[in-house]
C-alpha positions as CSV (number, residue, x, y, z in Angstrom):
1,M,0.0,0.0,0.0
2,A,1.4,3.4,-1.0
3,I,2.1,5.9,1.7
4,D,0.4,9.3,1.4
5,F,3.4,11.4,2.3
6,Q,1.4,14.6,1.9
7,S,-0.8,13.5,4.9
8,L,2.4,13.0,7.0
9,A,3.4,16.7,6.6
10,V,2.7,19.0,9.4
11,Q,-0.8,20.7,9.1
12,G,0.5,24.1,8.0
13,V,2.7,22.6,5.2
14,Q,-0.2,20.5,3.8
15,A,-2.2,23.4,2.7
16,L,0.7,25.5,1.2
17,S,0.9,26.4,-2.4
18,P,4.6,26.9,-3.6
19,Y,5.8,30.3,-4.2
20,Q,5.7,31.0,-7.9
21,P,8.8,32.9,-9.2
22,G,8.9,34.8,-12.5
23,K,9.0,32.6,-15.6
24,P,12.7,31.9,-16.4
25,I,14.1,32.9,-19.9
26,S,15.2,29.4,-20.6
27,E,11.6,28.1,-20.0
28,L,10.0,30.5,-22.4
29,A,12.7,29.8,-25.0
30,R,11.8,26.1,-24.9
31,E,8.0,26.8,-25.1
32,M,8.2,29.2,-27.9
33,G,11.2,28.0,-29.8
34,L,13.0,31.4,-29.3
35,E,16.6,32.2,-28.8
36,P,17.3,33.2,-25.2
37,A,19.0,36.4,-26.5
38,E,15.7,37.4,-28.1
39,I,13.8,37.3,-24.8
40,I,13.4,40.2,-22.3
41,K,12.7,39.3,-18.8
42,L,11.0,42.1,-16.7
43,A,9.3,39.7,-14.2
44,S,11.6,39.4,-11.2
45,N,12.8,42.9,-10.3
46,E,16.4,42.0,-11.3
47,N,19.0,44.6,-12.0
48,P,19.1,45.2,-15.8
49,L,22.7,46.5,-15.7
50,G,24.2,43.2,-15.0
51,P,26.5,42.5,-12.1
52,S,29.2,44.8,-10.9
53,K,32.7,44.1,-12.4
54,K,34.2,44.3,-8.9
55,A,31.7,41.5,-7.8
56,I,32.5,39.3,-10.8
57,A,36.2,39.7,-10.2
58,A,35.8,38.7,-6.4
59,A,33.6,35.8,-7.3
60,Q,36.2,34.6,-9.9
61,N,39.0,34.8,-7.3
62,A,37.0,32.7,-4.9
63,M,36.5,29.9,-7.4
64,P,39.9,28.0,-6.7
65,D,38.6,27.2,-3.3
66,L,35.3,25.7,-4.2
67,C,36.4,22.5,-2.5
68,L,36.3,24.3,0.9
69,Y,33.4,25.2,3.0
70,P,32.7,29.0,3.2
71,D,33.3,31.1,6.3
72,G,30.3,30.1,8.3
73,N,30.2,33.4,10.2
74,G,30.8,35.6,7.1
75,F,33.4,37.6,8.8
76,D,34.5,39.9,6.1
77,L,31.0,40.7,4.8
78,K,29.8,41.4,8.3
79,Q,32.8,43.8,8.9
80,K,32.1,45.6,5.7
81,L,28.4,45.9,6.6
82,S,29.2,46.9,10.1
83,T,31.3,49.8,8.9
84,R,28.8,50.9,6.1
85,L,25.8,50.8,8.4
86,G,27.3,51.9,11.7
87,V,26.2,48.9,13.6
88,G,28.1,46.1,15.4
89,A,29.0,43.0,13.4
90,D,27.2,41.1,16.2
91,Q,23.9,42.7,15.2
92,I,24.0,41.2,11.7
93,T,22.6,37.9,10.5
94,L,23.4,36.6,7.1
95,G,21.0,34.6,4.9
96,N,20.7,32.8,1.6
97,G,18.8,35.8,0.4
98,S,16.6,37.9,2.7
99,N,13.8,35.3,2.3
100,D,16.1,32.9,4.2
101,V,16.4,35.4,7.2
102,I,12.6,36.0,7.2
103,E,12.0,32.2,7.6
104,V,14.6,32.0,10.3
105,I,12.9,34.9,12.2
106,A,9.6,33.2,11.9
107,R,10.9,29.9,13.1
108,C,12.7,31.5,16.2
109,F,9.9,33.8,17.4
110,A,6.4,32.5,16.3
111,G,4.5,29.1,16.4
112,S,1.2,27.4,16.4
113,D,0.0,29.7,19.4
114,S,1.1,32.9,17.6
115,D,-0.5,35.5,15.4
116,V,1.6,37.1,12.5
117,V,0.3,40.5,11.2
118,F,0.9,41.5,7.6
119,S,-0.8,43.7,5.0
120,Q,-3.1,42.9,2.2
121,Y,-1.0,42.9,-1.1
122,A,2.3,42.3,0.8
123,F,5.1,40.2,-0.2
124,A,4.0,36.6,-0.7
125,V,6.6,35.0,1.5
126,Y,5.1,36.4,4.7
127,P,1.9,34.3,4.5
128,L,3.9,31.3,3.3
129,V,6.4,31.2,6.2
130,T,3.4,32.0,8.6
131,Q,1.5,29.0,7.4
132,A,4.5,26.8,7.3
133,I,5.1,27.3,11.0
134,G,1.5,26.9,11.9
135,A,0.9,30.4,13.1
136,K,-2.2,32.4,12.3
137,G,-1.8,35.1,9.6
138,V,-3.7,38.3,10.4
139,V,-4.2,40.1,7.1
140,V,-4.9,43.9,7.5
141,P,-6.7,45.5,4.5
142,A,-4.5,47.8,2.5
143,K,-4.9,51.5,2.3
144,E,-4.4,53.0,-1.2
145,W,-2.6,49.9,-2.2
146,G,-0.1,50.3,0.7
147,H,0.2,49.3,4.4
148,D,-2.5,50.9,6.7
149,L,-0.1,51.3,9.6
150,D,-2.7,52.6,12.0
151,A,-4.9,49.4,11.4
152,M,-1.9,47.2,11.7
153,A,-1.1,48.6,15.1
154,A,-4.7,48.2,16.1
155,A,-4.7,44.5,14.9
156,V,-2.0,43.6,17.6
157,T,-3.3,41.4,20.4
158,E,-1.7,39.3,23.2
159,R,-1.1,36.5,20.6
160,T,0.8,38.7,18.2
161,R,4.5,37.9,17.9
162,L,5.6,39.2,14.5
163,I,4.5,42.1,12.2
164,F,6.0,42.2,8.7
165,I,6.2,45.5,6.8
166,A,7.7,45.7,3.3
167,N,9.0,49.3,2.7
168,P,8.9,49.8,-0.3
169,N,6.2,47.1,-0.7
170,N,6.3,44.4,-3.4
171,P,4.3,44.2,-5.6
172,T,2.6,47.6,-5.3
173,G,5.7,49.8,-4.8
174,T,4.2,51.9,-2.1
175,V,6.3,53.4,0.7
176,H,6.0,55.0,4.2
177,G,8.5,57.6,5.2
178,S,10.8,57.5,8.3
179,G,8.2,59.5,10.4
180,A,5.3,57.2,9.7
181,I,7.5,54.1,10.5
182,E,8.8,55.6,13.7
183,A,5.3,56.6,14.8
184,F,4.1,53.1,14.1
185,L,6.9,51.6,16.1
186,G,6.0,53.8,19.0
187,K,2.6,52.0,19.2
188,I,3.9,48.4,19.1
189,P,4.5,46.6,22.5
190,E,8.1,45.8,23.2
191,D,7.5,42.0,23.1
192,V,6.1,42.0,19.5
193,L,8.9,42.0,16.9
194,V,8.5,44.3,13.8
195,I,10.3,43.0,10.7
196,L,10.9,46.0,8.3
197,D,11.7,44.4,4.9
198,E,13.8,47.0,2.9
199,A,14.7,44.9,-0.1
200,Y,14.3,47.9,-2.3
201,C,15.7,50.7,0.0
202,E,18.8,51.3,-2.1
203,Y,16.6,52.8,-4.9
204,M,15.6,55.7,-2.6
205,T,18.0,58.5,-2.0
206,G,16.0,61.4,-0.5
207,E,16.6,62.8,3.0
208,A,13.1,61.9,4.0
209,D,13.3,58.4,2.7
210,P,13.0,55.6,5.4
211,D,16.0,54.0,6.9
212,G,15.1,51.3,9.4
213,V,18.7,50.8,10.5
214,A,18.6,54.3,12.0
215,L,15.8,53.4,14.3
216,L,17.4,50.3,15.8
217,T,18.8,52.1,18.8
218,R,15.3,53.4,19.8
219,F,13.3,50.2,19.1
220,P,15.0,47.1,20.3
221,N,12.1,45.0,18.9
222,L,12.9,46.1,15.3
223,I,14.6,43.8,12.7
224,V,15.6,45.2,9.4
225,C,16.0,42.8,6.4
226,R,17.9,43.8,3.3
227,T,19.2,42.1,0.2
228,F,22.0,42.1,-2.4
229,S,19.5,40.8,-5.0
230,K,18.1,44.1,-6.3
231,A,20.1,47.2,-6.5
232,W,23.4,45.5,-5.8
233,G,22.9,43.1,-8.7
234,L,23.5,39.7,-7.1
235,A,20.2,37.9,-7.4
236,A,21.7,34.7,-8.6
237,L,24.1,34.4,-5.6
238,R,21.5,34.7,-3.0
239,V,22.9,36.9,-0.3
240,G,20.7,38.8,2.3
241,Y,20.9,39.9,5.9
242,S,19.1,41.3,8.9
243,V,20.3,43.9,11.3
244,S,18.8,43.8,14.8
245,S,19.8,44.0,18.5
246,A,22.7,41.7,19.3
247,A,20.4,39.8,21.5
248,I,17.9,39.1,18.6
249,A,20.9,38.2,16.3
250,D,22.2,35.7,18.8
251,V,18.9,33.9,18.7
252,L,18.8,34.0,14.9
253,N,22.2,32.6,14.5
254,R,21.4,29.6,16.7
255,V,18.9,28.5,14.1
256,R,20.5,29.8,10.8
257,Q,22.4,27.1,8.9
258,P,26.1,27.7,9.4
259,F,27.0,27.6,5.7
260,N,23.8,29.2,4.2
261,V,25.8,31.8,2.1
262,S,28.5,30.3,-0.3
263,A,32.0,31.5,-0.5
264,V,31.5,32.9,-4.0
265,A,28.4,34.9,-2.7
266,L,30.3,36.1,0.3
267,A,33.2,37.4,-1.8
268,A,31.0,39.1,-4.4
269,A,28.8,40.7,-1.9
270,T,31.8,42.0,0.2
271,A,33.4,43.5,-3.1
272,V,30.2,45.0,-4.4
273,L,29.9,47.2,-1.3
274,D,32.9,49.1,-2.6
275,D,31.4,49.8,-6.0
276,E,29.5,53.0,-5.3
277,D,29.5,54.0,-8.9
278,Y,27.6,50.8,-9.7
279,L,25.0,51.6,-7.1
280,Q,24.6,55.0,-8.4
281,R,24.2,53.9,-12.0
282,S,21.6,51.4,-10.8
283,R,19.6,54.1,-9.2
284,E,19.9,56.4,-12.2
285,A,18.9,53.8,-14.6
286,N,15.9,52.8,-12.4
287,T,14.7,56.4,-12.1
288,A,14.8,56.9,-15.8
289,G,13.3,53.6,-16.6
290,L,10.3,54.2,-14.2
291,K,9.7,57.5,-15.9
292,Q,9.9,55.9,-19.3
293,L,7.2,53.2,-18.3
294,E,5.0,55.7,-16.5
295,N,5.0,58.0,-19.5
296,A,4.1,55.2,-21.9
297,F,1.3,54.0,-19.5
298,D,-0.1,57.6,-19.4
299,Q,0.0,57.8,-23.2
300,M,-1.9,54.5,-23.4
301,G,-4.5,55.6,-20.8
302,L,-3.5,53.0,-18.4
303,R,-3.6,53.4,-14.6
304,Y,-0.7,52.3,-12.5
305,I,0.5,52.4,-8.9
306,P,3.4,54.9,-8.4
307,S,6.3,52.9,-7.3
308,S,9.4,53.4,-5.2
309,G,11.0,50.1,-6.2
310,N,12.4,48.9,-9.4
311,F,9.1,47.9,-10.8
312,V,5.6,49.2,-11.4
313,A,2.1,47.5,-11.2
314,V,-0.1,48.5,-14.2
315,E,-3.8,47.9,-14.3
316,I,-4.8,46.0,-17.5
317,G,-8.2,44.9,-16.3
318,P,-10.0,41.6,-17.1
319,Q,-7.8,40.9,-20.1
320,A,-4.6,40.8,-17.8
321,M,-3.8,37.2,-18.4
322,G,-4.6,37.4,-22.0
323,V,-2.2,40.3,-22.4
324,Y,0.4,38.5,-20.3
325,Q,0.2,35.5,-22.7
326,A,0.4,37.8,-25.7
327,L,3.6,39.5,-24.3
328,L,5.1,36.0,-24.0
329,D,4.4,35.5,-27.7
330,H,6.5,38.7,-28.3
331,G,9.3,37.3,-26.1
332,V,8.6,39.6,-23.2
333,I,8.1,38.2,-19.5
334,V,6.3,40.2,-17.0
335,R,4.6,39.1,-13.8
336,P,0.9,38.5,-13.4
337,I,0.0,39.2,-9.8
338,A,-3.4,37.5,-9.3
339,G,-1.8,35.5,-6.6
340,Y,-1.5,38.8,-4.6
341,G,-5.2,39.4,-5.0
342,M,-4.6,41.8,-8.0
343,P,-5.9,39.9,-11.0
344,G,-6.3,42.9,-13.2
345,Y,-2.8,44.0,-12.8
346,L,0.6,43.0,-14.2
347,R,3.9,43.9,-12.5
348,V,6.6,45.1,-14.8
349,S,10.3,45.3,-13.8
350,V,12.4,48.3,-14.9
351,G,14.7,47.3,-17.8
352,L,17.2,49.1,-19.7
353,P,15.9,51.8,-22.2
354,A,15.8,49.5,-25.3
355,Q,14.2,46.7,-23.1
356,N,11.5,49.0,-21.8
357,E,10.7,50.2,-25.3
358,H,10.5,46.6,-26.6
359,F,8.0,45.9,-23.8
360,I,6.0,49.1,-24.5
361,D,5.7,48.2,-28.3
362,A,4.7,44.6,-27.4
363,L,2.1,45.9,-24.8
364,S,0.6,48.2,-27.3
365,K,0.2,45.4,-29.8
366,A,-1.2,43.1,-27.1
367,L,-3.7,45.7,-26.0
368,A,-4.9,46.3,-29.5
369,A,-5.3,42.5,-30.1
370,A,-7.3,42.2,-26.9
371,G,-9.6,45.1,-28.1
372,Q,-8.4,47.7,-25.6
373,G,-6.6,49.9,-28.0
374,A,-3.4,51.8,-27.1
């Protein structure tokens, strides 16, 4: 008699649906018989500039030692981050991408007797990790596509252990300034941890823009998560980290796997922090690309959500999936976000000018074919 292994899984895992990433270029090439070089991927919020030359050189220099385990403590990267952020190295927890750190946080501080608060339209990983550990997810309705911080604070009960806030938020691109985040933190009990996910923070450069790390000294229950996958251009290497009090980091490092970041990834991440020119070019390309996309949407009469990330959610309406499929036919991959409760929207990552123009042209044709005009 065959064993039903699904029934053996813990209850929270049984009901999970796997996270669906953006369609890979190789997959579309196989499906459509296209050359990979002909395909434009604007689905996963990746850096269109390609990686930093300093990161590539450091990764190559690490290759001869592939037979050795990496530094499980990530000493060099922690020291570089410590200096850059003005925090102690003992406040940093490294992860295989920031998703890894988010999962470790949930496993350390919440369980079946806990509530985890997050917003409607928030990053899909929050409900996934909540369900996986058997905790109860408390979804707070969004306000103008973003986090309703007052309502989230009001949702806290004696069962609440964690609150997730993505700032800027994925997939809507909405953001709260430092003042709003600080005021929110002041309403939260000290025994409730607030995880401020700043995966896209490097794209914001204004003085009033949020910086969760600057709030750590005032709010010991705050954890700030960041990543090297976006503005730093290292998505394939999977490097993320959190900054918290040393006491919280000590707990996280008891559960974190000791070799969760590879030696190649550690080397590249450490090196790229010295490439300020690359970061500046990433910001400039993103600012220009967002404007290019928004101008095109305005000309097409399409509504979109103003974004502070490296992507924009555009409203297509009931034909969204049909337009998505038509874009694939044109060799353009974007991201349908029905899984976020936004079935009429597509999320488009910012590309280089020619990539954006290719998408705009393909979108115009797809809309015309769908009878929406352009």
